[in-house]
TORPA-4810 file (N, C-alpha, C, O; in nm, 3 decimals):
<nodes>
NODE_1_1.234_1.429_-0.324_1.121_1.403_-0.412_1.000_1.370_-0.326_1.010_1.300_-0.226_M
NODE_2_0.886_1.423_-0.368_0.759_1.396_-0.302_0.668_1.325_-0.402_0.667_1.358_-0.521_V
NODE_3_0.593_1.229_-0.353_0.495_1.160_-0.437_0.359_1.224_-0.411_0.306_1.215_-0.301_V
NODE_4_0.304_1.289_-0.513_0.174_1.355_-0.499_0.065_1.252_-0.478_0.067_1.145_-0.539_A
NODE_5_-0.028_1.284_-0.393_-0.143_1.199_-0.366_-0.268_1.271_-0.413_-0.299_1.380_-0.365_Q
NODE_6_-0.339_1.212_-0.505_-0.464_1.270_-0.554_-0.571_1.163_-0.550_-0.545_1.046_-0.580_A
NODE_7_-0.689_1.201_-0.515_-0.801_1.107_-0.510_-0.840_1.068_-0.652_-0.860_1.154_-0.738_R
NODE_8_-0.851_0.938_-0.675_-0.888_0.889_-0.807_-1.033_0.846_-0.813_-1.104_0.851_-0.713_G
NODE_9_-1.075_0.804_-0.929_-1.214_0.759_-0.945_-1.236_0.622_-0.882_-1.141_0.548_-0.858_P
NODE_10_-1.360_0.590_-0.856_-1.394_0.457_-0.806_-1.385_0.354_-0.917_-1.369_0.388_-1.034_G
NODE_11_-1.395_0.230_-0.879_-1.388_0.119_-0.974_-1.507_0.126_-1.069_-1.618_0.160_-1.028_I
NODE_12_-1.484_0.093_-1.195_-1.590_0.093_-1.295_-1.616_-0.049_-1.345_-1.527_-0.134_-1.341_T
NODE_13_-1.736_-0.071_-1.392_-1.773_-0.201_-1.446_-1.864_-0.178_-1.566_-1.986_-0.190_-1.556_A
NODE_14_-1.803_-0.145_-1.678_-1.880_-0.115_-1.799_-1.902_-0.241_-1.882_-1.811_-0.320_-1.904_D
NODE_15_-2.023_-0.256_-1.926_-2.055_-0.371_-2.010_-2.195_-0.361_-2.064_-2.269_-0.268_-2.031_G
NODE_16_-2.232_-0.455_-2.147_-2.365_-0.450_-2.207_-2.473_-0.491_-2.108_-2.447_-0.554_-2.006_P
NODE_17_-2.593_-0.453_-2.142_-2.708_-0.500_-2.067_-2.722_-0.646_-2.102_-2.737_-0.680_-2.220_W
NODE_18_-2.718_-0.731_-2.007_-2.705_-0.874_-2.030_-2.827_-0.940_-2.095_-2.820_-1.055_-2.138_E
NODE_19_-2.939_-0.869_-2.102_-3.057_-0.930_-2.160_-3.080_-0.893_-2.305_-3.177_-0.937_-2.367_Y
NODE_20_-2.991_-0.815_-2.358_-2.998_-0.783_-2.500_-3.085_-0.662_-2.530_-3.153_-0.609_-2.442_G
NODE_21_-3.081_-0.622_-2.654_-3.155_-0.504_-2.698_-3.257_-0.551_-2.802_-3.223_-0.572_-2.919_L
NODE_22_-3.382_-0.567_-2.758_-3.485_-0.616_-2.848_-3.598_-0.515_-2.863_-3.713_-0.554_-2.882_F
NODE_23_-3.567_-0.388_-2.855_-3.669_-0.285_-2.863_-3.635_-0.188_-2.975_-3.520_-0.178_-3.018_V
NODE_24_-3.737_-0.118_-3.020_-3.718_-0.023_-3.129_-3.764_0.115_-3.086_-3.839_0.130_-2.991_L
NODE_25_-3.717_0.216_-3.158_-3.762_0.352_-3.136_-3.686_0.423_-3.027_-3.604_0.362_-2.957_G
NODE_26_-3.713_0.551_-3.012_-3.643_0.636_-2.915_-3.670_0.590_-2.773_-3.578_0.582_-2.691_I
NODE_27_-3.794_0.560_-2.741_-3.828_0.516_-2.606_-3.756_0.385_-2.574_-3.707_0.367_-2.463_V
NODE_28_-3.750_0.296_-2.670_-3.681_0.168_-2.649_-3.533_0.187_-2.628_-3.475_0.120_-2.542_G
NODE_29_-3.470_0.275_-2.703_-3.327_0.302_-2.688_-3.300_0.365_-2.552_-3.204_0.328_-2.484_V
NODE_30_-3.385_0.459_-2.511_-3.369_0.522_-2.380_-3.385_0.419_-2.270_-3.309_0.420_-2.173_M
NODE_31_-3.483_0.331_-2.282_-3.505_0.227_-2.183_-3.385_0.133_-2.175_-3.344_0.094_-2.066_S
NODE_32_-3.329_0.097_-2.290_-3.212_0.010_-2.292_-3.092_0.077_-2.227_-3.014_0.012_-2.158_A
NODE_33_-3.076_0.207_-2.249_-2.966_0.282_-2.188_-2.980_0.284_-2.036_-2.881_0.270_-1.963_A
NODE_34_-3.103_0.300_-1.988_-3.127_0.297_-1.843_-3.095_0.160_-1.787_-3.032_0.148_-1.682_I
NODE_35_-3.139_0.055_-1.856_-3.110_-0.082_-1.811_-2.960_-0.111_-1.813_-2.909_-0.178_-1.723_E
NODE_36_-2.889_-0.063_-1.915_-2.744_-0.083_-1.922_-2.676_-0.013_-1.806_-2.582_-0.067_-1.747_A
NODE_37_-2.722_0.108_-1.772_-2.665_0.181_-1.660_-2.690_0.107_-1.529_-2.602_0.099_-1.444_D
NODE_38_-2.810_0.052_-1.512_-2.841_-0.026_-1.392_-2.752_-0.150_-1.384_-2.703_-0.185_-1.276_R
NODE_39_-2.731_-0.215_-1.497_-2.644_-0.333_-1.499_-2.501_-0.296_-1.460_-2.436_-0.370_-1.387_A
NODE_40_-2.452_-0.182_-1.510_-2.317_-0.137_-1.474_-2.306_-0.111_-1.324_-2.207_-0.150_-1.262_N
NODE_41_-2.407_-0.045_-1.265_-2.405_-0.018_-1.120_-2.409_-0.148_-1.041_-2.343_-0.160_-0.937_H
NODE_42_-2.484_-0.246_-1.088_-2.492_-0.375_-1.020_-2.355_-0.442_-1.021_-2.311_-0.495_-0.919_K
NODE_43_-2.288_-0.441_-1.137_-2.154_-0.500_-1.146_-2.055_-0.425_-1.058_-1.969_-0.487_-0.996_R
NODE_44_-2.066_-0.291_-1.053_-1.977_-0.213_-0.966_-1.995_-0.253_-0.820_-1.898_-0.261_-0.745_E
NODE_45_-2.118_-0.278_-0.780_-2.145_-0.324_-0.643_-2.078_-0.457_-0.614_-2.020_-0.475_-0.507_G
NODE_46_-2.086_-0.549_-0.709_-2.020_-0.680_-0.692_-1.870_-0.660_-0.675_-1.807_-0.724_-0.590_W
NODE_47_-1.814_-0.572_-0.757_-1.668_-0.553_-0.755_-1.622_-0.483_-0.629_-1.512_-0.509_-0.581_M
NODE_48_-1.703_-0.394_-0.573_-1.665_-0.327_-0.449_-1.651_-0.428_-0.336_-1.570_-0.409_-0.245_K
NODE_49_-1.728_-0.535_-0.340_-1.716_-0.640_-0.239_-1.582_-0.713_-0.249_-1.541_-0.781_-0.156_R
NODE_50_-1.515_-0.698_-0.363_-1.384_-0.761_-0.379_-1.277_-0.693_-0.294_-1.173_-0.751_-0.267_C
NODE_51_-1.304_-0.570_-0.251_-1.211_-0.492_-0.170_-1.074_-0.479_-0.237_-0.970_-0.496_-0.174_E
NODE_52_-1.077_-0.449_-0.366_-0.954_-0.428_-0.443_-0.934_-0.278_-0.457_-1.026_-0.203_-0.488_I
NODE_53_-0.810_-0.235_-0.433_-0.778_-0.092_-0.439_-0.732_-0.052_-0.578_-0.687_-0.134_-0.658_D
NODE_54_-0.743_0.077_-0.603_-0.693_0.139_-0.726_-0.544_0.102_-0.742_-0.467_0.119_-0.647_D
NODE_55_-0.504_0.051_-0.857_-0.364_0.013_-0.879_-0.264_0.129_-0.872_-0.143_0.105_-0.873_P
NODE_56_-0.310_0.252_-0.865_-0.220_0.367_-0.868_-0.120_0.366_-0.752_-0.007_0.410_-0.769_V
NODE_57_-0.160_0.316_-0.636_-0.066_0.314_-0.523_0.053_0.224_-0.551_0.167_0.257_-0.516_D
NODE_58_0.027_0.111_-0.614_0.135_0.020_-0.652_0.228_0.086_-0.755_0.350_0.072_-0.748_Q
NODE_59_0.169_0.156_-0.851_0.249_0.224_-0.953_0.334_0.334_-0.891_0.452_0.348_-0.923_I
NODE_60_0.274_0.413_-0.801_0.348_0.521_-0.733_0.467_0.466_-0.656_0.578_0.518_-0.665_R
NODE_61_0.443_0.361_-0.580_0.550_0.303_-0.498_0.663_0.248_-0.585_0.780_0.270_-0.556_E
NODE_62_0.627_0.176_-0.691_0.727_0.119_-0.781_0.813_0.228_-0.844_0.936_0.217_-0.846_T
NODE_63_0.750_0.332_-0.896_0.826_0.440_-0.961_0.908_0.522_-0.862_1.021_0.560_-0.891_L
NODE_64_0.852_0.549_-0.746_0.926_0.626_-0.646_1.051_0.550_-0.604_1.159_0.609_-0.594_A
NODE_65_1.038_0.420_-0.579_1.154_0.338_-0.542_1.258_0.335_-0.654_1.378_0.347_-0.628_D
NODE_66_1.212_0.320_-0.777_1.302_0.314_-0.892_1.378_0.446_-0.910_1.499_0.446_-0.932_S
NODE_67_1.307_0.558_-0.901_1.372_0.688_-0.913_1.469_0.714_-0.799_1.580_0.765_-0.820_L
NODE_68_1.428_0.679_-0.678_1.514_0.700_-0.562_1.644_0.622_-0.576_1.752_0.673_-0.546_A
NODE_69_1.633_0.498_-0.620_1.752_0.414_-0.634_1.841_0.461_-0.750_1.962_0.473_-0.734_E
NODE_70_1.783_0.486_-0.863_1.859_0.523_-0.983_1.923_0.661_-0.973_2.036_0.681_-1.017_T
NODE_71_1.849_0.756_-0.914_1.898_0.894_-0.912_1.945_0.940_-0.774_1.970_1.058_-0.752_M
NODE_72_1.957_0.844_-0.681_2.000_0.875_-0.543_1.915_0.985_-0.480_1.967_1.082_-0.424_S
NODE_73_1.784_0.970_-0.491_1.691_1.069_-0.435_1.637_1.020_-0.302_1.631_0.900_-0.276_L
NODE_74_1.598_1.113_-0.220_1.530_1.082_-0.096_1.382_1.108_-0.119_1.342_1.216_-0.162_V
NODE_75_1.300_1.008_-0.089_1.156_1.023_-0.104_1.100_1.072_0.029_1.109_1.002_0.131_V
NODE_76_1.043_1.190_0.027_0.984_1.248_0.147_0.839_1.204_0.160_0.764_1.208_0.062_L
NODE_77_0.801_1.162_0.278_0.663_1.120_0.302_0.575_1.244_0.314_0.615_1.345_0.372_E
NODE_78_0.456_1.235_0.261_0.360_1.343_0.273_0.220_1.285_0.282_0.184_1.194_0.207_S
NODE_79_0.143_1.336_0.375_0.005_1.290_0.387_-0.092_1.388_0.322_-0.214_1.375_0.335_D
NODE_80_-0.037_1.486_0.252_-0.120_1.585_0.182_-0.181_1.524_0.057_-0.120_1.441_-0.010_R
NODE_81_-0.301_1.567_0.026_-0.367_1.530_-0.099_-0.383_1.655_-0.183_-0.409_1.763_-0.130_R
NODE_82_-0.367_1.640_-0.311_-0.383_1.755_-0.399_-0.508_1.737_-0.485_-0.542_1.626_-0.526_T
NODE_83_-0.573_1.846_-0.511_-0.683_1.847_-0.607_-0.642_1.923_-0.731_-0.717_1.932_-0.829_R
NODE_84_-0.521_1.978_-0.726_-0.471_2.059_-0.837_-0.452_1.972_-0.961_-0.417_1.854_-0.952_A
NODE_85_-0.474_2.032_-1.075_-0.458_1.964_-1.202_-0.333_2.015_-1.275_-0.262_1.939_-1.340_V
NODE_86_-0.309_2.144_-1.264_-0.195_2.204_-1.334_-0.066_2.180_-1.256_-0.071_2.165_-1.134_T
NODE_87_0.048_2.175_-1.324_0.175_2.159_-1.253_0.196_2.269_-1.148_0.247_2.241_-1.039_P
NODE_88_0.158_2.393_-1.181_0.173_2.503_-1.087_0.093_2.479_-0.959_0.141_2.505_-0.849_E
NODE_89_-0.027_2.429_-0.975_-0.112_2.397_-0.860_-0.054_2.286_-0.775_-0.057_2.292_-0.652_G
NODE_90_-0.002_2.183_-0.840_0.059_2.071_-0.767_0.181_2.122_-0.689_0.201_2.084_-0.574_V
NODE_91_0.262_2.206_-0.751_0.381_2.263_-0.685_0.339_2.341_-0.560_0.405_2.330_-0.456_I
NODE_92_0.232_2.419_-0.569_0.184_2.495_-0.453_0.139_2.404_-0.340_0.154_2.438_-0.223_K
NODE_93_0.084_2.287_-0.376_0.037_2.194_-0.273_0.151_2.118_-0.204_0.129_2.059_-0.098_D
NODE_94_0.270_2.121_-0.261_0.385_2.052_-0.202_0.504_2.148_-0.192_0.605_2.128_-0.259_Y
NODE_95_0.492_2.252_-0.108_0.600_2.352_-0.098_0.728_2.288_-0.045_0.725_2.201_0.043_P
NODE_96_0.840_2.332_-0.100_0.971_2.284_-0.055_1.019_2.160_-0.128_1.135_2.121_-0.112_G
NODE_97_0.934_2.097_-0.207_0.976_1.978_-0.282_1.052_2.020_-0.407_1.012_2.115_-0.476_A
NODE_98_1.160_1.951_-0.438_1.234_1.978_-0.562_1.169_1.906_-0.680_1.147_1.965_-0.786_D
NODE_99_1.139_1.778_-0.660_1.074_1.697_-0.762_0.943_1.643_-0.707_0.934_1.606_-0.590_L
NODE_100_0.842_1.638_-0.793_0.712_1.584_-0.753_0.671_1.478_-0.854_0.660_1.504_-0.974_I
NODE_101_0.650_1.359_-0.804_0.603_1.247_-0.886_0.451_1.249_-0.880_0.393_1.225_-0.774_L
NODE_102_0.387_1.276_-0.992_0.241_1.292_-0.998_0.183_1.184_-1.089_0.190_1.195_-1.211_D
NODE_103_0.126_1.082_-1.029_0.067_0.970_-1.104_-0.080_0.963_-1.068_-0.116_0.958_-0.950_I
NODE_104_-0.165_0.961_-1.170_-0.309_0.964_-1.147_-0.381_0.860_-1.230_-0.340_0.824_-1.340_R
NODE_105_-0.490_0.812_-1.174_-0.578_0.719_-1.243_-0.691_0.796_-1.307_-0.750_0.885_-1.245_T
NODE_106_-0.722_0.763_-1.432_-0.840_0.822_-1.494_-0.955_0.721_-1.498_-1.072_0.760_-1.495_S
NODE_107_-0.922_0.591_-1.506_-1.026_0.489_-1.508_-0.964_0.354_-1.474_-0.853_0.324_-1.519_K
NODE_108_-1.034_0.272_-1.397_-0.987_0.137_-1.368_-1.108_0.048_-1.337_-1.210_0.095_-1.287_W
NODE_109_-1.095_-0.079_-1.366_-1.204_-0.172_-1.341_-1.216_-0.274_-1.453_-1.115_-0.326_-1.501_G
NODE_110_-1.339_-0.302_-1.494_-1.362_-0.400_-1.601_-1.448_-0.339_-1.710_-1.523_-0.245_-1.687_I
NODE_111_-1.435_-0.394_-1.830_-1.521_-0.356_-1.942_-1.527_-0.473_-2.040_-1.443_-0.563_-2.037_H
NODE_112_-1.624_-0.469_-2.126_-1.637_-0.573_-2.227_-1.539_-0.547_-2.340_-1.531_-0.435_-2.390_S
NODE_113_-1.463_-0.649_-2.380_-1.371_-0.629_-2.493_-1.448_-0.620_-2.623_-1.563_-0.664_-2.631_P
NODE_114_-1.386_-0.565_-2.723_-1.450_-0.548_-2.853_-1.428_-0.671_-2.943_-1.416_-0.657_-3.065_K
NODE_115_-1.424_-0.788_-2.884_-1.403_-0.910_-2.960_-1.524_-1.001_-2.948_-1.600_-0.993_-2.851_T
NODE_116_-1.540_-1.086_-3.044_-1.650_-1.182_-3.041_-1.621_-1.293_-2.940_-1.506_-1.334_-2.924_E
NODE_117_-1.724_-1.340_-2.874_-1.710_-1.448_-2.779_-1.707_-1.583_-2.850_-1.789_-1.610_-2.938_S
NODE_118_-1.612_-1.664_-2.812_-1.607_-1.800_-2.868_-1.699_-1.892_-2.790_-1.735_-2.000_-2.838_T
NODE_119_-1.739_-1.850_-2.669_-1.825_-1.934_-2.585_-1.968_-1.881_-2.578_-2.048_-1.929_-2.498_R
NODE_120_-2.000_-1.781_-2.661_-2.133_-1.720_-2.664_-2.177_-1.666_-2.528_-2.293_-1.679_-2.489_R
NODE_121_-2.084_-1.607_-2.457_-2.111_-1.545_-2.328_-2.054_-1.404_-2.331_-1.975_-1.370_-2.419_K
NODE_122_-2.095_-1.323_-2.236_-2.041_-1.189_-2.225_-1.913_-1.196_-2.144_-1.912_-1.246_-2.031_I
NODE_123_-1.806_-1.145_-2.201_-1.675_-1.152_-2.137_-1.630_-1.014_-2.094_-1.680_-0.912_-2.143_H
NODE_124_-1.534_-1.011_-2.002_-1.482_-0.885_-1.949_-1.330_-0.891_-1.941_-1.271_-0.998_-1.932_Y
NODE_125_-1.269_-0.773_-1.944_-1.125_-0.762_-1.923_-1.102_-0.660_-1.812_-1.177_-0.564_-1.799_V
NODE_126_-0.997_-0.682_-1.733_-0.957_-0.585_-1.632_-0.873_-0.480_-1.701_-0.790_-0.511_-1.785_A
NODE_127_-0.895_-0.354_-1.665_-0.820_-0.249_-1.732_-0.782_-0.134_-1.640_-0.841_-0.114_-1.534_G
NODE_128_-0.682_-0.061_-1.685_-0.634_0.056_-1.611_-0.595_0.164_-1.710_-0.533_0.136_-1.813_Y
NODE_129_-0.632_0.288_-1.680_-0.591_0.405_-1.758_-0.542_0.511_-1.661_-0.608_0.541_-1.562_E
NODE_130_-0.426_0.568_-1.692_-0.373_0.669_-1.603_-0.268_0.756_-1.670_-0.239_0.741_-1.789_G
NODE_131_-0.213_0.848_-1.591_-0.112_0.939_-1.643_-0.001_0.957_-1.540_-0.019_0.935_-1.420_S
NODE_132_0.114_0.998_-1.591_0.234_1.017_-1.510_0.299_1.150_-1.547_0.309_1.184_-1.665_F
NODE_133_0.342_1.224_-1.446_0.422_1.345_-1.467_0.530_1.350_-1.360_0.505_1.319_-1.244_R
NODE_134_0.649_1.389_-1.401_0.755_1.422_-1.307_0.774_1.572_-1.319_0.812_1.623_-1.425_L
NODE_135_0.746_1.641_-1.211_0.748_1.788_-1.210_0.873_1.836_-1.137_0.897_1.797_-1.022_I
NODE_136_0.951_1.920_-1.202_1.065_1.985_-1.139_1.014_2.117_-1.081_0.991_2.214_-1.155_D
NODE_137_0.996_2.121_-0.951_0.938_2.239_-0.886_1.032_2.359_-0.893_0.986_2.473_-0.893_A
NODE_138_1.162_2.335_-0.898_1.258_2.446_-0.905_1.245_2.523_-1.035_1.264_2.645_-1.039_R
NODE_139_1.212_2.451_-1.143_1.198_2.514_-1.275_1.051_2.536_-1.312_1.022_2.594_-1.417_K
NODE_140_0.961_2.491_-1.227_0.818_2.495_-1.256_0.788_2.433_-1.392_0.717_2.491_-1.475_S
NODE_141_0.844_2.314_-1.412_0.829_2.249_-1.543_0.805_2.098_-1.528_0.855_2.034_-1.435_A
NODE_142_0.729_2.045_-1.621_0.712_1.900_-1.631_0.831_1.848_-1.710_0.850_1.887_-1.826_V
NODE_143_0.911_1.761_-1.649_1.033_1.712_-1.716_1.012_1.575_-1.781_1.093_1.534_-1.864_V
NODE_144_0.906_1.506_-1.745_0.872_1.378_-1.810_0.723_1.355_-1.789_0.668_1.386_-1.684_A
NODE_145_0.660_1.299_-1.893_0.519_1.266_-1.879_0.479_1.158_-1.979_0.541_1.143_-2.085_E
NODE_146_0.375_1.084_-1.943_0.326_0.977_-2.029_0.186_0.937_-1.983_0.144_0.971_-1.872_A
NODE_147_0.117_0.866_-2.068_-0.011_0.805_-2.031_0.000_0.655_-2.053_0.087_0.607_-2.125_T
NODE_148_-0.090_0.584_-1.990_-0.090_0.438_-2.005_-0.235_0.390_-2.006_-0.315_0.430_-1.922_C
NODE_149_-0.265_0.306_-2.101_-0.397_0.244_-2.111_-0.372_0.096_-2.140_-0.319_0.061_-2.245_K
NODE_150_-0.411_0.012_-2.047_-0.379_-0.131_-2.059_-0.500_-0.213_-2.019_-0.578_-0.173_-1.933_I
NODE_151_-0.514_-0.328_-2.082_-0.618_-0.421_-2.039_-0.559_-0.561_-2.030_-0.474_-0.600_-2.111_Q
NODE_152_-0.605_-0.635_-1.933_-0.561_-0.771_-1.910_-0.677_-0.863_-1.946_-0.783_-0.857_-1.884_F
NODE_153_-0.656_-0.947_-2.046_-0.768_-1.029_-2.094_-0.749_-1.178_-2.070_-0.816_-1.259_-2.134_S
NODE_154_-0.660_-1.216_-1.980_-0.638_-1.356_-1.945_-0.590_-1.437_-2.065_-0.650_-1.538_-2.103_N
NODE_155_-0.481_-1.391_-2.123_-0.414_-1.461_-2.233_-0.506_-1.487_-2.353_-0.506_-1.598_-2.408_R
NODE_156_-0.582_-1.388_-2.394_-0.664_-1.401_-2.514_-0.797_-1.472_-2.493_-0.874_-1.486_-2.587_G
NODE_157_-0.825_-1.516_-2.370_-0.952_-1.581_-2.339_-1.020_-1.503_-2.227_-1.015_-1.544_-2.111_D
NODE_158_-1.084_-1.390_-2.261_-1.142_-1.305_-2.157_-1.244_-1.381_-2.072_-1.325_-1.457_-2.126_P
NODE_159_-1.239_-1.361_-1.940_-1.331_-1.432_-1.851_-1.470_-1.369_-1.848_-1.489_-1.255_-1.891_P
NODE_160_-1.565_-1.444_-1.798_-1.699_-1.392_-1.772_-1.694_-1.318_-1.638_-1.594_-1.326_-1.566_T
NODE_161_-1.801_-1.248_-1.605_-1.805_-1.178_-1.476_-1.794_-1.278_-1.362_-1.730_-1.252_-1.261_I
NODE_162_-1.858_-1.393_-1.378_-1.853_-1.496_-1.274_-1.709_-1.543_-1.253_-1.665_-1.559_-1.139_K
NODE_163_-1.637_-1.566_-1.362_-1.498_-1.611_-1.351_-1.408_-1.505_-1.288_-1.316_-1.538_-1.213_E
NODE_164_-1.435_-1.377_-1.318_-1.356_-1.269_-1.259_-1.373_-1.261_-1.108_-1.279_-1.227_-1.036_L
NODE_165_-1.492_-1.291_-1.060_-1.523_-1.274_-0.919_-1.503_-1.401_-0.835_-1.514_-1.396_-0.713_L
NODE_166_-1.473_-1.514_-0.900_-1.450_-1.639_-0.826_-1.325_-1.629_-0.740_-1.236_-1.547_-0.765_E
NODE_167_-1.319_-1.714_-0.637_-1.202_-1.724_-0.549_-1.161_-1.588_-0.494_-1.045_-1.547_-0.505_D
NODE_168_-1.257_-1.519_-0.435_-1.232_-1.385_-0.378_-1.172_-1.290_-0.480_-1.082_-1.213_-0.449_D
NODE_169_-1.224_-1.296_-0.601_-1.185_-1.202_-0.708_-1.039_-1.218_-0.751_-0.975_-1.121_-0.790_C
NODE_170_-0.987_-1.339_-0.743_-0.846_-1.365_-0.772_-0.807_-1.323_-0.914_-0.702_-1.262_-0.933_A
NODE_171_-0.889_-1.354_-1.013_-0.855_-1.321_-1.152_-0.861_-1.169_-1.176_-0.779_-1.115_-1.249_L
NODE_172_-0.958_-1.103_-1.115_-0.966_-0.957_-1.125_-0.844_-0.893_-1.059_-0.784_-0.801_-1.116_L
NODE_173_-0.808_-0.940_-0.941_-0.691_-0.888_-0.870_-0.564_-0.909_-0.953_-0.480_-0.820_-0.963_D
NODE_174_-0.551_-1.028_-1.011_-0.434_-1.057_-1.095_-0.429_-0.963_-1.216_-0.323_-0.911_-1.250_E
NODE_175_-0.543_-0.941_-1.279_-0.547_-0.853_-1.396_-0.509_-0.711_-1.364_-0.435_-0.648_-1.440_G
NODE_176_-0.559_-0.659_-1.252_-0.527_-0.521_-1.213_-0.382_-0.509_-1.167_-0.318_-0.407_-1.191_L
NODE_177_-0.331_-0.612_-1.100_-0.190_-0.612_-1.058_-0.098_-0.611_-1.180_-0.002_-0.535_-1.185_T
NODE_178_-0.129_-0.696_-1.278_-0.047_-0.699_-1.400_-0.060_-0.569_-1.479_0.037_-0.524_-1.541_L
NODE_179_-0.176_-0.508_-1.478_-0.194_-0.379_-1.544_-0.108_-0.273_-1.477_-0.045_-0.192_-1.546_S
NODE_180_-0.105_-0.272_-1.344_-0.023_-0.176_-1.270_0.125_-0.197_-1.298_0.199_-0.101_-1.319_A
NODE_181_0.169_-0.322_-1.300_0.310_-0.352_-1.329_0.347_-0.307_-1.470_0.456_-0.254_-1.492_Q
NODE_182_0.257_-0.329_-1.564_0.283_-0.290_-1.703_0.293_-0.139_-1.717_0.382_-0.088_-1.785_T
NODE_183_0.201_-0.065_-1.652_0.205_0.082_-1.660_0.329_0.136_-1.589_0.392_0.229_-1.640_C
NODE_184_0.366_0.080_-1.475_0.487_0.126_-1.405_0.609_0.106_-1.494_0.695_0.194_-1.502_A
NODE_185_0.618_-0.008_-1.559_0.730_-0.035_-1.649_0.729_0.062_-1.767_0.834_0.113_-1.808_K
NODE_186_0.612_0.088_-1.822_0.597_0.182_-1.934_0.648_0.322_-1.893_0.725_0.384_-1.966_H
NODE_187_0.604_0.370_-1.778_0.646_0.501_-1.731_0.798_0.504_-1.707_0.865_0.600_-1.743_Y
NODE_188_0.849_0.398_-1.644_0.990_0.392_-1.609_1.080_0.387_-1.733_1.181_0.458_-1.740_R
NODE_189_1.044_0.304_-1.830_1.132_0.286_-1.946_1.107_0.388_-2.055_1.203_0.442_-2.111_T
NODE_190_0.984_0.417_-2.087_0.955_0.506_-2.200_0.959_0.653_-2.163_1.012_0.735_-2.239_R
NODE_191_0.903_0.688_-2.048_0.899_0.829_-2.011_1.027_0.875_-1.943_1.073_0.987_-1.963_A
NODE_192_1.086_0.787_-1.861_1.205_0.824_-1.786_1.336_0.770_-1.845_1.444_0.816_-1.809_L
NODE_193_1.325_0.672_-1.934_1.446_0.614_-1.994_1.528_0.530_-1.897_1.648_0.514_-1.915_G
NODE_194_1.461_0.475_-1.794_1.530_0.390_-1.696_1.507_0.244_-1.730_1.407_0.208_-1.793_L
NODE_195_1.599_0.161_-1.688_1.582_0.016_-1.710_1.529_-0.051_-1.588_1.509_-0.172_-1.588_E
</nodes>
């Protein structure tokens, strides 16, 4: 079995423009959209300083180890990266592999939850969205697949951006780690039927 490596997206930091929307008309809406985009880029810059990696590597390692142990598979190391999207393309990028574990991130980082704040502040949750495929290269077929979308909101009390970034981004790191563990478990139990 080979674990496919694909480049994922950078960390995202989606949220509202922190100064509110007090303008009217098309020009005002466009201006607010520009300000919201600037605020998102500013938050992304703060988060990049956290030096936190995409949780996909943790998910790949967990699933590869689980499959290897459960099915007595040998995991072959590969430093190749694939840009292929289709199973056929992925198979071409990893010639000679019988099984290919293809796990990809579509989005990860923070966003504002759709809940009202009890503290009248803007809150954020750490989140991860990704997909999983197990490709049987001998049959040129996807034999298992699933998606996962998870958010960690700190036990129902979503933190502010300041709280997420405190202590060298400890709460953000915890949220993304728990998101990765949850998605790995989801893929392992629901898509593969493993315990």
